[in-house]
C-alpha positions as CSV (number, residue, x, y, z in Angstrom):
1,M,-47.3,60.9,23.6
2,E,-46.5,61.8,27.1
3,D,-44.8,59.5,29.5
4,Y,-46.6,59.0,32.7
5,S,-44.8,60.3,35.9
6,T,-43.9,58.0,38.6
7,W,-46.7,58.9,41.1
8,E,-49.2,58.3,38.2
9,M,-47.8,54.8,37.7
10,L,-47.8,54.0,41.4
11,L,-51.3,55.2,41.7
12,A,-52.5,53.1,38.7
13,G,-50.6,50.1,40.2
14,L,-52.1,50.5,43.6
15,M,-55.7,50.9,42.1
16,G,-55.2,47.8,40.1
17,I,-54.1,45.7,43.2
18,G,-56.9,47.2,45.2
19,I,-59.6,46.1,42.5
20,I,-58.1,42.6,42.5
21,F,-58.4,42.3,46.4
22,W,-61.9,43.9,46.1
23,M,-63.1,41.3,43.7
24,K,-61.2,38.3,45.3
25,P,-64.2,36.9,47.2
26,G,-66.3,36.8,44.0
27,I,-63.6,35.3,41.9
28,K,-63.0,32.6,44.6
29,E,-66.7,31.7,44.6
30,T,-66.8,31.8,40.8
31,L,-63.9,29.3,40.6
32,K,-65.5,27.0,43.1
33,K,-68.8,27.0,41.2
34,S,-67.0,26.4,37.9
35,Q,-65.4,23.2,39.2
36,E,-68.7,21.8,40.3
37,A,-70.6,22.8,37.1
38,K,-71.2,20.4,34.3
39,S,-69.1,21.1,31.2
40,D,-71.0,22.3,28.0
41,W,-68.6,21.8,25.1
42,M,-71.4,22.1,22.5
43,G,-72.2,25.5,23.7
44,L,-68.7,26.5,22.8
45,L,-68.2,24.4,19.6
46,V,-71.3,25.5,17.8
47,P,-70.6,29.2,17.8
48,I,-66.9,28.5,16.8
49,G,-68.0,26.4,14.0
50,F,-70.4,29.1,12.7
51,V,-67.6,31.7,12.9
52,I,-65.2,29.3,11.0
53,M,-67.9,28.6,8.3
54,F,-68.5,32.3,8.0
55,V,-64.8,33.2,7.6
56,I,-64.5,30.4,4.8
57,F,-67.5,31.9,3.2
58,L,-66.0,35.4,3.2
59,I,-62.8,34.1,1.8
60,S,-64.5,32.2,-0.9
61,M,-66.4,35.4,-2.0
62,V,-63.3,37.2,-2.9
């Protein structure tokens, strides 16, 4: 596996920082909307419950 040269690492870092600044307005707006939104815990807990039950089913089948 080759090591990246210094200029490639700097270019990748600059691209990452550029993407963050490019998406900053959208991220800011999304965070503002998420604070005003109603929380929906059942929408999170039901799929997690199904995954846990499926894993327990798979373990019991072994």
